[in-house]
C-alpha positions in Angstrom: 90.3 43.8 95.6 89.4 44.7 98.9 85.9 45.0 98.4 83.6 42.4 101.0 86.6 41.9 102.7 119.3 70.7 117.5 118.4 72.8 115.0 115.8 74.2 117.6 116.7 73.0 121.2 113.3 73.7 122.6 111.9 71.6 120.3 113.8 68.7 121.6 111.9 68.6 125.1 109.7 65.8 126.3 106.1 66.5 125.5 104.4 65.6 128.9 100.7 66.7 129.7 100.4 67.7 133.1 96.8 69.1 132.7 93.9 66.7 133.0 91.4 67.1 129.7 88.5 69.2 130.2 85.8 66.9 128.9 84.0 67.1 125.6 86.6 69.4 124.2 89.1 67.0 122.4 88.5 64.0 120.9 91.4 62.8 119.3 91.1 61.5 116.1 92.5 57.4 114.9 95.0 57.3 112.1 98.6 58.8 112.1 98.9 62.6 111.7 101.1 64.1 109.0 102.4 67.0 107.6 102.2 67.2 104.3 103.8 68.6 100.4 101.9 69.3 97.6 101.7 70.8 94.2 99.9 71.0 91.4 103.2 70.6 89.2 105.7 67.8 89.4 107.9 69.6 91.8 110.2 66.6 92.0 113.1 69.2 93.3 110.9 70.5 95.8 109.9 67.3 97.0 113.4 66.0 97.6 114.2 69.2 99.7 110.9 69.2 101.7 111.9 65.5 102.3 115.8 66.1 102.8 116.2 69.5 104.3 112.8 69.7 106.3 112.1 66.1 107.0 108.5 66.4 105.6 108.2 62.9 103.5 104.3 62.6 103.2 104.1 63.6 99.7 100.2 64.3 98.0 99.4 63.0 94.9 96.8 64.1 92.5 95.8 61.5 89.9 93.6 64.3 88.1 92.1 63.4 84.8 90.5 67.1 84.8 91.0 70.8 83.7 90.9 73.6 86.5 89.4 77.1 86.4 92.5 78.4 84.5 91.7 76.1 81.6 94.9 73.7 82.3 95.1 70.2 83.3 95.4 69.7 86.8 98.1 66.9 86.6 101.1 67.5 84.4 100.8 63.9 83.6 98.7 62.8 81.0 95.2 61.7 82.2 94.8 58.0 83.4 90.7 57.7 82.9 90.4 57.5 79.0 87.3 56.2 78.9 84.4 53.8 80.4 86.5 51.3 82.1 89.4 52.2 80.2 92.5 53.1 81.6 96.2 54.5 81.1 97.9 53.1 84.2 101.5 54.0 82.8 100.5 57.7 83.5 100.0 56.9 87.5 103.1 54.9 87.7 105.3 57.6 86.2 103.8 60.2 88.7 104.6 58.1 91.4 107.8 56.6 90.5 109.3 60.4 89.9 108.1 61.3 93.3 109.9 57.8 94.7 112.9 58.9 92.8 113.2 62.4 94.7 112.0 61.3 97.8 112.4 56.9 98.5 110.8 57.2 101.6 108.1 59.3 100.5 104.3 58.6 102.2 101.5 59.2 99.3 98.2 60.9 100.0 96.5 59.9 96.7 93.2 62.3 95.6 91.2 60.4 93.6 89.6 62.6 90.7 86.0 61.7 90.6 85.0 64.8 88.4 84.1 64.4 84.6 87.0 64.0 81.9 86.6 65.9 78.8 85.3 63.0 77.1 82.5 62.4 79.6 81.3 66.1 79.6 79.9 64.8 76.0 78.8 61.7 77.3 76.9 63.2 80.1 75.8 66.5 78.6 77.5 68.5 81.4 80.7 68.5 83.7 80.5 68.0 87.3 83.4 70.5 88.0 80.6 73.5 87.4 77.1 71.3 88.4 78.4 69.3 91.3 74.7 69.4 92.5 73.1 68.4 89.6 75.8 65.1 88.7 75.1 64.1 92.4 71.2 63.5 91.2 72.5 61.4 88.5 72.4 57.6 89.2 74.0 56.9 85.9 77.4 59.0 87.1 77.7 57.3 90.5 77.8 54.1 88.5 80.2 54.9 86.3 82.6 57.0 88.9 82.2 54.1 91.6 83.7 51.7 89.0 86.8 54.2 88.0 87.3 54.5 91.7 87.3 50.9 92.4 89.6 49.9 89.8 91.7 52.6 90.2 92.3 51.7 94.1 92.8 48.2 93.3 95.4 49.0 90.8 97.3 51.6 93.4 97.2 49.4 96.2 98.1 46.2 94.3 101.2 48.3 92.9 101.9 51.0 95.7 99.9 49.8 98.7 102.9 50.2 100.9 103.6 53.9 100.2 99.8 55.0 100.2 98.7 55.9 103.5 95.4 57.9 102.7 92.9 58.6 99.8 91.3 61.8 99.4 87.9 61.7 97.3 87.5 64.9 95.4 85.1 66.2 93.2 83.0 69.5 92.3 84.4 73.0 91.6 88.4 72.8 92.3 87.9 69.4 93.7 86.3 70.7 96.9 82.7 69.6 96.3 81.3 73.1 96.0 79.7 75.0 92.6 79.2 78.7 91.7 75.6 78.5 90.1 74.0 80.1 92.9 70.8 77.8 92.6 70.6 77.0 89.0 68.4 73.6 88.5 67.8 71.3 85.8 65.5 68.5 85.0 67.8 66.0 87.1 67.6 68.1 90.1 64.1 69.4 89.6 63.2 65.5 89.5 65.3 64.6 92.8 64.1 67.8 94.5 60.6 66.5 94.2 61.4 63.3 95.7 63.6 64.8 98.7 60.1 66.9 99.3 58.4 63.4 99.3 60.9 61.5 101.4 60.9 64.6 104.0 57.6 64.5 104.4 56.9 67.9 103.2 52.9 69.0 102.8 53.4 70.2 99.5 54.5 68.6 96.2 56.8 70.5 93.2 58.1 69.3 90.1 60.5 72.3 89.5 63.1 74.2 91.9 62.1 77.8 92.9 63.4 80.1 90.2 66.8 81.8 90.3 64.7 85.3 90.6 62.5 83.6 93.3 65.7 82.3 95.4 67.2 85.8 95.3 64.5 87.9 96.5 63.0 87.3 100.2 60.0 88.8 102.2 61.8 90.1 105.2 64.2 93.3 103.9 65.1 90.9 101.3 67.3 89.0 103.9 65.1 86.5 105.5 62.5 84.0 103.5 59.0 83.9 105.5 58.3 80.4 106.0 54.8 80.8 105.6 55.1 81.9 102.2 58.5 81.0 101.5 59.0 77.6 102.4 59.9 76.4 98.9 63.3 78.4 99.1 64.5 77.5 102.5 63.7 73.6 101.6 65.5 74.0 98.3 68.3 75.4 99.9 68.7 72.6 102.6 67.8 69.7 99.6 70.9 71.7 97.7 73.2 71.3 100.4 72.1 67.5 101.1 72.2 66.5 97.8 76.1 67.6 97.7 76.8 66.0 101.2 75.1 62.8 100.4 77.2 62.5 97.5 80.2 62.8 99.5 78.8 60.2 102.0 77.9 58.1 99.3 81.3 57.9 97.7 83.1 57.7 101.2 80.8 54.5 102.1 81.7 52.7 98.9 85.7 53.6 99.2 85.4 52.3 102.6 84.7 48.9 101.5 87.6 49.0 99.4 90.3 50.5 100.7 91.9 48.6 103.7 90.8 49.5 107.1 93.9 50.7 108.4 94.1 53.7 105.9 92.6 56.7 106.0 90.0 58.4 103.7 89.9 62.4 103.7 87.6 64.8 101.8 87.3 68.7 101.2 84.3 69.7 102.9 82.8 72.0 105.6 83.6 75.4 104.7 81.0 77.3 106.9 83.6 80.3 106.8 83.7 80.0 103.0 85.7 82.9 101.3 83.3 82.5 98.0 81.1 85.2 100.1 78.1 82.7 99.2 77.8 79.8 101.7 74.2 78.7 100.7 74.6 78.2 97.4 78.2 77.1 97.8 76.9 73.7 99.0 78.8 72.7 101.9 75.5 73.6 104.3 75.2 69.6 105.0 78.4 69.7 106.3 77.0 68.3 110.0 76.2 64.5 108.7 79.6 64.6 106.7 81.5 65.7 109.7 79.9 62.5 111.5 80.5 60.1 108.5 82.0 57.1 110.4 83.7 56.3 106.7 85.7 59.7 106.8 88.9 60.2 108.9 89.7 63.5 107.9 88.6 66.6 106.4 91.0 69.4 104.6 90.1 73.3 104.1 92.4 76.0 103.1 93.6 78.7 105.5 90.6 82.0 105.3 91.3 83.6 102.3 90.1 86.8 103.2 91.9 87.4 106.5 95.4 86.4 105.3 97.1 89.9 105.5 99.6 90.8 108.4 97.5 91.2 111.6 94.7 89.1 110.3 93.8 86.0 112.0 93.2 83.6 109.1 92.4 80.2 110.1 90.3 77.5 108.9 87.3 77.6 106.5 85.8 74.5 108.2 84.9 74.2 111.7 87.6 72.6 113.3 85.8 72.1 116.5 83.3 70.3 115.0 85.7 68.4 112.9 87.5 67.1 116.2 84.3 66.4 118.2 83.4 64.0 115.9 86.8 62.1 116.4 88.1 63.4 112.8 91.1 65.0 111.8 91.5 68.3 110.2 94.2 69.0 107.4 95.0 72.6 107.3 95.6 73.4 103.8 98.4 76.2 103.5 98.4 77.8 100.1 99.6 81.3 100.6 101.6 82.7 97.7 104.9 84.2 98.4 105.3 88.5 98.0 105.8 89.6 94.5 104.3 86.1 93.0 104.1 86.0 89.2 100.5 84.3 89.3 97.7 85.8 91.2 99.2 88.3 93.8 99.9 87.5 97.4 98.6 89.0 100.8 102.4 89.5 101.2 104.7 92.4 100.9 108.2 90.7 101.7 109.5 87.9 103.0 109.3 88.9 106.5 105.4 88.7 106.0 105.8 85.4 104.0 107.4 83.8 107.1 104.9 85.8 109.5 102.2 84.5 107.8 103.0 80.9 106.9 104.0 80.3 110.8 100.8 81.8 111.9 98.9 79.2 109.8 101.5 76.6 111.3 100.9 77.5 114.7 97.0 77.6 114.1 97.3 73.8 113.2 99.7 72.8 116.1 97.5 74.5 119.0 94.5 72.9 117.2 95.4 69.5 116.8 95.2 69.4 112.9 97.7 68.4 110.1 99.5 70.4 107.4 99.4 70.7 103.9 102.0 72.9 102.5 100.4 73.7 99.0 103.0 74.6 96.7 100.4 75.2 93.9 102.2 76.0 90.6 105.4 75.7 92.2 107.9 78.7 93.2 106.2 78.9 96.7 109.0 77.7 98.8 111.9 79.3 96.7 113.5 81.2 99.4 115.5 79.5 101.9 114.6 81.4 105.0 111.3 80.5 104.3 112.0 77.0 104.4 113.8 77.5 107.2 110.6 78.8 109.3 108.6 75.5 107.9 111.2 73.6 109.3 110.9 74.8 112.8 106.7 74.5 112.2 107.4 70.8 111.3 109.8 70.2 114.3 107.2 71.6 116.5 104.5 69.8 114.5 106.3 66.5 115.3 106.3 67.1 119.0 103.3 67.9 119.4 101.2 66.1 117.0 99.8 63.3 120.0 99.2 66.1 122.6 95.8 66.1 123.4 96.0 69.4 125.5 92.4 71.2 125.6 91.5 74.3 124.5 91.7 77.0 127.1 89.3 79.5 125.0 86.5 81.3 126.9 85.2 82.8 123.7 83.1 80.2 121.4 81.5 81.0 118.2 78.5 78.5 117.3 77.5 78.2 113.5 74.0 77.6 112.5 73.7 75.9 108.8 69.6 75.7 109.3 69.0 79.5 110.0 72.0 80.2 107.0 69.5 78.0 105.1 66.8 80.7 105.5 68.6 83.4 104.1 69.0 85.1 100.7 72.4 84.2 99.9 72.7 86.9 97.0 72.4 89.7 99.8 76.0 88.4 100.7 74.4 88.9 104.6 74.7 85.5 105.4 78.3 85.4 104.7 78.9 88.3 106.7 77.5 86.7 110.0 80.3 83.6 109.3 83.5 84.7 107.6 83.9 88.6 108.1 82.3 88.2 111.9 85.0 84.9 112.7 87.4 87.3 111.3 86.8 89.8 113.3 86.5 87.7 116.4 89.7 86.0 115.8 92.3 89.4 116.3 91.2 90.1 120.1 94.0 88.8 121.8 92.1 85.9 122.7 91.8 82.5 121.5 88.0 81.7 119.9 86.6 78.1 119.3 84.1 77.3 116.6 81.8 74.8 116.7 78.0 73.8 115.4 75.3 75.2 117.5 74.2 71.3 117.5 77.3 70.3 119.1 76.4 71.8 122.6 74.9 68.9 123.7 78.3 67.3 123.6 80.6 70.1 125.1 81.8 71.0 128.2 80.7 74.8 128.1 81.4 75.9 131.5 84.5 77.8 130.8 82.9 80.0 128.1 82.5 83.3 129.1 81.0 84.5 125.6 79.0 82.5 122.8 78.6 84.5 119.7 75.5 83.0 117.9 75.2 86.1 114.6 73.2 83.7 112.6 70.5 82.2 114.4 67.5 83.8 113.1 65.5 80.7 113.2 64.6 79.3 116.6 61.9 76.3 116.9 61.0 75.0 120.1 63.5 72.5 120.0 66.3 75.0 119.7 64.8 77.1 122.1 64.9 74.3 124.8 68.6 73.9 123.7 69.8 77.6 124.1 67.8 77.9 127.6 69.6 74.3 128.9 73.1 75.0 127.4 73.8 78.4 126.4 71.5 81.5 128.3 72.4 80.6 131.6 75.3 80.5 134.2 76.2 84.6 133.9 77.2 84.4 130.3 77.4 86.8 127.7 75.2 85.7 124.4 76.1 87.8 121.1 73.1 88.3 118.4 72.8 89.8 115.3 70.0 91.5 113.3 66.9 89.1 114.1 67.5 86.3 116.6 64.2 84.2 116.8 62.5 86.1 114.0 61.8 82.8 112.6 60.3 79.8 113.9 60.0 77.7 110.8 56.6 78.2 110.4 56.5 82.2 110.4 58.0 85.5 110.8 57.6 87.8 114.1 59.7 90.8 114.4 58.4 90.4 118.2 60.1 87.3 119.1 63.6 89.3 118.6 63.1 91.4 121.7 63.0 87.8 123.7 66.6 87.0 122.7 68.3 90.3 121.8 67.1 92.2 125.3 65.7 95.2 123.0 63.6 95.6 119.6 64.2 94.6 116.6 66.8 97.2 114.7 68.0 98.9 117.7 70.4 101.3 116.7 74.3 100.8 117.8 75.6 97.5 120.0 73.2 97.0 123.3 73.6 95.1 126.3 70.9 94.1 128.4 70.8 92.2 131.6 68.6 89.2 131.3 68.9 87.3 134.8 70.9 84.4 134.3 72.8 85.8 131.1 73.6 89.1 129.2 72.3 89.7 125.9 74.4 91.8 123.5 72.6 92.8 120.1 73.5 94.6 116.9 71.2 95.1 114.0 74.1 95.0 111.5 77.2 92.6 111.7 79.4 95.3 110.8 79.0 97.0 113.9 80.8 94.2 115.4 84.2 95.5 115.0 87.3 93.8 116.6 87.4 96.4 119.0 83.8 96.1 119.9 83.8 92.3 120.1 87.0 92.9 122.4 85.4 95.2 124.8 82.4 92.8 125.1 84.5 89.8 125.7 86.7 91.7 128.4 83.8 92.8 130.0 82.3 89.4 130.3 85.5 88.3 132.3 87.1 86.5 129.1 90.9 86.5 129.7 92.9 88.7 127.8 96.1 87.6 126.4 97.2 90.4 125.0 95.5 93.9 125.4 96.2 95.1 121.6 94.2 93.4 118.8 96.4 90.4 117.4 95.5 86.8 116.8 96.2 84.4 120.0 95.9 80.8 119.3 96.0 78.8 122.7 95.6 75.4 124.4 96.8 74.2 128.0 100.4 73.8 127.2 101.0 76.0 123.9 100.3 80.2 123.1 100.9 81.4 119.8 101.1 85.5 119.3 101.0 86.7 115.5 101.2 90.2 115.1 101.5 92.9 112.2 103.5 95.4 114.2 106.5 94.4 116.5 107.7 96.0 119.7 107.4 95.1 123.4 104.5 93.4 124.2 103.2 91.8 127.5 101.5 88.2 127.1 99.2 87.6 130.0 99.1 83.9 131.2 95.8 82.5 132.3 97.6 81.2 135.5 101.2 80.6 136.5 103.9 79.2 134.5 106.9 77.4 136.2 108.9 78.0 132.6 107.7 80.0 129.3 109.7 78.6 126.3 110.0 80.4 122.8 109.9 76.9 120.8 111.1 78.6 117.5 114.4 80.2 119.2 114.6 77.7 121.8 115.0 80.2 124.6 113.6 80.4 128.2 111.5 83.9 128.2 110.2 83.8 131.6 110.3 81.6 135.1 107.4 81.5 137.8 105.5 83.9 135.6 101.9 85.1 135.5 103.1 87.5 132.7 106.2 88.2 130.6 107.3 90.9 128.3 109.0 90.4 125.1 110.0 91.8 122.3 108.6 91.1 118.4 109.7 91.8 115.2 107.8 93.4 112.4 105.9 91.3 111.7 106.0 88.3 113.5 104.4 84.8 114.8 105.8 83.1 117.9 104.9 79.8 119.5 105.2 79.4 123.3 105.6 76.3 125.5 104.0 76.9 128.9 105.3 74.5 131.5 
């Protein structure tokens, strides 16, 4: 009880950081970095293969008691939690002991299932998998699950403490703390909503949440709520995000008292770029306070689902910059089904695409100082030896650079604005278009991009950013106006706006405010550019006008460094550059400065010396990782 209490020669090069850190860009997280293998299925042969063949010995286990969205048990071992205070520990023993037989040196990342087992759905008249925001309002549920969590951790530490390196707290839909209910409420949630209004000093009372019809309509073009007449809708969505975020924080605080201090706690959270297409009702818009939590050491998020095809940028569904800024590690989940996969289809057409796609995700993680999680969902993802060989190359690169603190060199910054997102009608899909699709388009302009929250700017060194994209910023209060003037709209910078920047001040809507930020009146056609004196405003009413071609042209004109002339994703920090491409051929990579030597890390070959640029032949498709010395 702890409560209160060569294969690839270039990869063998020493990691030496010659460049000083730029202030505010890297805040290295505490705790060890890890490259991890996971599957819903037992996959004991592949567990052994990843350990012996690839050197990946960290294995995730999921002591799950619940059923997934396909109607199957998440875990192939019988449930552990069989009733209130009742446990079948032998099922946990069997899972861990099987893994240790396959990989005796395995280190374990242990997911704790905080969802309702089948027996509890009757006891609590519902399922937290479907309706986590309701269960987050239920004190009885917290009491029961905290007891289960304490007993589970106590048993796991007593029997396997030397093998477990971290715990992941999981709940809600797909164990990632979200829901698909689109705003539905219930008596428990209604009561919590009324108390939230009272605690937050709102000048009105409500005993019931806004109806679904109300939530799915908005005064201004059915996109933006009017805070003068629809304040309850904006507040309700803020509450909706808060109550889920607060549940994660409560569990993390409880777990931190039980789990030994040297062990890390993780959670799935912060999906601003969510592929669900409903970022508001999804329930992660309270991510800022969760990512700041002192009790959580790392966050997990899958690679983007909507930009996995060849030539697309993929990247994380969470704001990796915000996580790092708060001293957290990001575990980048690579769950890409291989081509012709028997279940659920794939984004890839052949083994070459399997390799290029998986390497793209690995390079994103390595360059952005993230951990990696190879998710072999239902098995057979990594059957092909050539794919495993590629993962082996990525693992060697990860091991060499996992403690490197090279800063980002991006000159293009995307800033998220959850406050503004909560003021929009989620059902129109308009809020989503300002999040994931916009980021996806920006991600393949031949330049690296950084992604943070607008509230982070006071802690960032913004001096290198030539372009700042604020596509979702419809709400600009006096406080936010001061922030924008002091940190963003200055120094000759180009600022990209979309739709109606500043239309709301949280008190009323006024389209006349838009021109102050956009440089042109609301609704002006096309993509406009306006000299605002100390900065340049770029505006388009519809986010679809911001194609990759248009965004690249804007960024080049603003003076941002162009690594590639084409429309391919580029990831880069002070020491590493990665290029992913759908179509091969000879391409020129333009360095942001002169390099003594450029090494292709996956082949071990030196490709340039004393160069400001280099020409290289890419395969079709391809992902390369270059060390700049």
